[in-house]
C-alpha positions in Angstrom: 137.7 39.7 15.3 139.0 36.2 15.4 136.3 33.6 16.1 137.8 30.4 14.6 138.0 27.5 17.0 135.4 29.0 19.3 132.2 27.2 20.1 129.6 28.6 17.8 126.2 30.2 18.0 124.0 27.9 15.9 120.7 28.7 14.2 118.7 25.6 13.3 116.0 25.3 10.7 115.0 23.8 7.3 115.4 27.3 5.9 113.5 26.6 2.7 113.2 30.0 1.1 115.5 31.8 3.5 112.6 34.1 3.9 112.1 37.2 6.2 111.2 34.9 9.2 114.4 33.0 8.7 116.4 36.2 8.3 115.0 37.6 11.6 116.2 34.4 13.3 119.6 34.6 11.7 119.9 38.3 12.5 119.3 37.5 16.1 121.9 34.8 15.9 124.4 37.2 14.3 123.9 39.8 17.0 124.6 37.2 19.7 127.6 35.9 17.8 129.1 39.3 17.5 128.4 40.1 21.1 129.9 36.8 22.3 132.7 36.9 19.7 131.7 33.6 18.2 131.0 32.3 14.7 127.4 32.0 13.5 126.6 28.6 12.0 123.3 28.0 10.1 122.4 24.3 10.7 120.0 22.8 8.2 119.0 19.4 6.7 119.3 17.8 3.3 117.2 16.3 1.9 114.4 18.4 3.4 112.6 16.1 6.0 109.4 16.3 3.9 111.3 14.8 1.0 112.6 12.0 3.3 109.2 11.2 4.8 107.2 11.6 1.5 109.6 10.7 -1.3 106.8 10.5 -3.9 105.4 13.9 -3.3 105.7 16.5 -6.0 108.7 18.9 -5.9 108.0 21.6 -3.4 111.2 23.3 -2.7 111.4 27.1 -2.8 115.2 26.9 -2.6 116.8 23.6 -3.4 120.1 22.9 -1.7 122.5 25.0 -3.8 120.3 28.1 -3.8 119.5 27.8 -0.1 123.2 27.6 0.7 123.9 30.6 -1.5 121.1 32.7 0.2 122.4 31.8 3.6 125.9 32.8 2.7 124.7 36.1 1.2 123.0 37.2 4.4 126.2 36.7 6.4 126.4 33.4 8.3 130.0 32.3 8.9 129.3 28.7 8.0 126.5 26.5 6.8 126.4 23.0 8.3 124.2 20.7 6.3 123.1 17.6 8.3 122.2 14.4 6.3 118.6 13.7 7.0 118.5 10.0 6.8 116.8 7.1 8.7 119.3 7.5 11.6 118.6 11.2 11.9 114.9 10.7 11.6 115.0 8.2 14.4 116.8 10.3 17.0 114.8 11.3 20.0 115.0 14.9 21.1 117.5 14.1 23.8 119.7 12.1 21.4 119.6 15.0 18.9 120.8 17.3 21.7 123.5 14.9 22.8 124.8 13.8 19.4 124.2 16.8 17.2 124.1 20.0 19.3 126.6 19.0 21.9 129.0 16.4 20.4 128.9 17.4 16.7 128.3 21.1 16.7 129.7 21.9 20.2 127.2 24.8 20.4 127.6 27.5 23.0 124.3 29.1 22.1 121.3 27.8 20.2 118.9 30.1 18.3 115.6 28.7 17.1 112.1 29.9 16.1 109.6 30.0 19.0 107.6 27.2 17.3 110.7 25.0 16.7 110.2 21.2 17.2 112.8 18.5 16.7 113.5 14.8 17.3 111.5 11.7 16.6 107.8 12.5 16.4 108.7 16.2 16.9 109.0 15.5 20.6 111.5 18.3 21.4 110.7 22.0 21.6 112.2 25.2 23.0 111.6 24.1 26.6 113.5 20.9 26.0 116.5 22.8 24.8 116.3 25.2 27.7 116.1 22.4 30.2 119.4 20.9 29.1 121.7 23.5 30.6 124.8 22.8 28.6 124.3 25.8 26.2 122.3 29.0 26.1 119.0 29.1 24.2 117.3 32.1 22.5 113.9 31.6 21.0 113.0 34.1 18.3 109.3 35.2 17.8 107.8 34.4 14.5 108.0 37.2 11.9 104.6 38.3 10.6 103.4 39.5 7.3 99.9 40.9 7.4 97.9 39.0 10.0 99.9 35.8 9.8 103.5 34.6 10.3 105.8 34.4 7.3 106.2 30.8 6.4 107.5 28.6 3.6 104.0 27.2 3.2 102.5 30.7 2.6 105.2 31.4 0.1 104.6 28.2 -1.8 100.9 29.0 -1.9 101.6 32.5 -3.4 104.0 31.1 -6.0 101.5 28.4 -7.0 98.8 31.1 -7.3 101.1 33.2 -9.6 101.3 36.0 -7.0 105.0 36.8 -7.3 104.6 40.1 -5.5 103.3 38.4 -2.4 105.9 35.7 -2.5 108.8 38.1 -3.0 107.5 40.4 -0.2 107.6 37.4 2.2 110.9 36.2 0.9 112.6 39.6 1.1 114.3 38.8 -2.2 113.2 38.0 -5.8 112.5 34.3 -6.2 114.4 32.5 -8.9 114.7 29.0 -10.5 118.2 27.6 -11.1 119.0 24.7 -13.4 121.1 23.4 -16.2 120.0 23.9 -19.8 119.2 20.6 -21.6 118.4 19.7 -25.2 114.7 19.9 -26.0 112.7 19.0 -29.1 113.6 22.2 -30.9 110.0 23.3 -31.2 110.8 26.9 -30.2 113.6 27.1 -32.8 111.2 25.9 -35.5 108.7 28.6 -34.5 111.3 31.3 -34.5 111.7 31.5 -30.7 114.6 29.3 -29.6 114.4 28.6 -26.0 116.8 27.5 -23.2 115.1 24.5 -21.6 115.6 24.0 -17.8 114.2 21.2 -15.8 112.6 22.3 -12.5 114.2 19.4 -10.6 113.5 19.8 -6.9 112.1 23.3 -7.3 108.3 23.6 -7.0 106.4 24.4 -10.1 104.7 27.9 -9.7 101.5 28.7 -11.5 101.9 27.5 -15.0 101.9 30.0 -17.8 103.9 32.7 -19.6 106.1 35.0 -17.6 108.1 38.1 -18.2 111.5 37.1 -16.6 115.1 37.9 -16.2 117.8 35.3 -17.0 121.3 35.4 -15.6 123.9 34.3 -18.2 127.6 34.6 -17.3 126.9 37.2 -14.6 124.7 39.4 -16.9 120.9 39.7 -16.4 119.0 39.4 -19.7 115.3 40.0 -20.4 113.2 37.0 -21.5 109.7 35.6 -22.0 109.4 32.3 -20.2 107.0 29.4 -20.4 106.7 27.3 -17.2 104.5 24.2 -17.6 103.7 21.3 -19.8 103.0 23.1 -23.2 99.4 22.1 -24.1 100.2 22.0 -27.9 103.4 20.0 -27.6 102.9 18.3 -24.2 105.8 17.3 -22.0 105.2 14.9 -19.0 107.0 17.0 -16.4 106.7 20.8 -16.1 109.6 22.6 -17.7 111.1 26.1 -17.8 111.5 27.3 -21.4 113.2 30.7 -21.6 113.3 32.8 -24.8 116.1 35.3 -24.1 115.7 38.5 -26.1 118.5 39.6 -28.4 120.7 36.7 -27.5 122.2 34.2 -29.9 124.8 32.2 -27.8 124.9 28.5 -27.1 123.5 27.8 -23.7 123.4 24.0 -23.6 125.0 22.6 -20.5 125.1 26.0 -18.7 123.6 26.7 -15.3 121.2 29.5 -15.5 119.2 31.5 -13.0 115.7 32.4 -14.1 113.9 35.1 -12.2 110.1 35.3 -13.0 109.0 38.9 -12.7 105.3 38.8 -13.6 102.9 36.3 -15.0 101.4 37.3 -18.4 98.8 34.6 -19.1 98.0 31.0 -18.6 99.2 28.2 -20.9 96.8 27.5 -23.7 96.3 25.4 -26.8 95.8 27.2 -30.1 93.9 26.2 -33.2 97.0 26.5 -35.4 100.8 27.1 -35.4 100.2 30.5 -36.9 97.8 31.4 -34.1 100.4 30.2 -31.6 103.2 32.3 -33.2 101.0 35.4 -33.3 100.3 35.0 -29.6 104.0 34.4 -28.8 104.8 37.7 -30.6 102.3 39.4 -28.3 103.7 37.7 -25.3 107.2 38.9 -26.1 106.1 42.5 -26.7 104.2 42.5 -23.4 107.2 40.9 -21.5 109.5 43.6 -22.9 107.2 46.3 -21.8 106.9 44.8 -18.3 110.6 44.4 -17.9 111.4 47.9 -19.1 109.3 49.3 -16.3 110.3 46.8 -13.6 113.0 47.9 -11.2 
């Protein structure tokens, strides 16, 4: 069904996590787009407004830009329109946002938003503001609940930072992952007999620090791994780092972009009385990680 050139159905949100609530919103938008024979456009903002207003805050993103765009594409939107969240955007009143962005830039025929959606300077606009305009249709979508509370990016961040991957993934509707480029480290892992691929977290939030059983995607193949996420108490680094020891793999990973999917936390980070004690614990961690990953789906 040809939809190019037609005014779109747009779904607006930060979409950090592209979680079950976001997917309910986008599914409603997709149903309307099919019914009206229009494209569905996911409209989002980069950087995340929180990064703009609080640039010194610690990284908090569940899905930095590239991962967010991939997840949106996977679930079937026809286009992702990323708006530059800068001082001009932050200063737009609700009516200016409607006039300049929704009508002039996006040429929207139908706007789909969460029932609690707010927009414009000082969050002055809301669903009623959109509905009062009259130049496009508006469909508010009820919040998607998990347990006794709505699914939210905040709740998912809290679960990840508590090390509760099962709860986070249940709210996400997909298995959370960290994506980044392998950089050179201090070769400590190699010296200990466990060479690691070191991946900076970048804009991704740091989950509960510790040792994880994980999967690592290398050239379209998922491999099993033991992963340390944190600052390494015995060989401290200033910024939390992902260090993945990929089982039964000997290739050169420097400069490659990898996806690391933590499956289960094994233990907290710890300092040991000697390198021998550390190596003995690492052997136990790897054995435990292998067993976890064998039984994981």
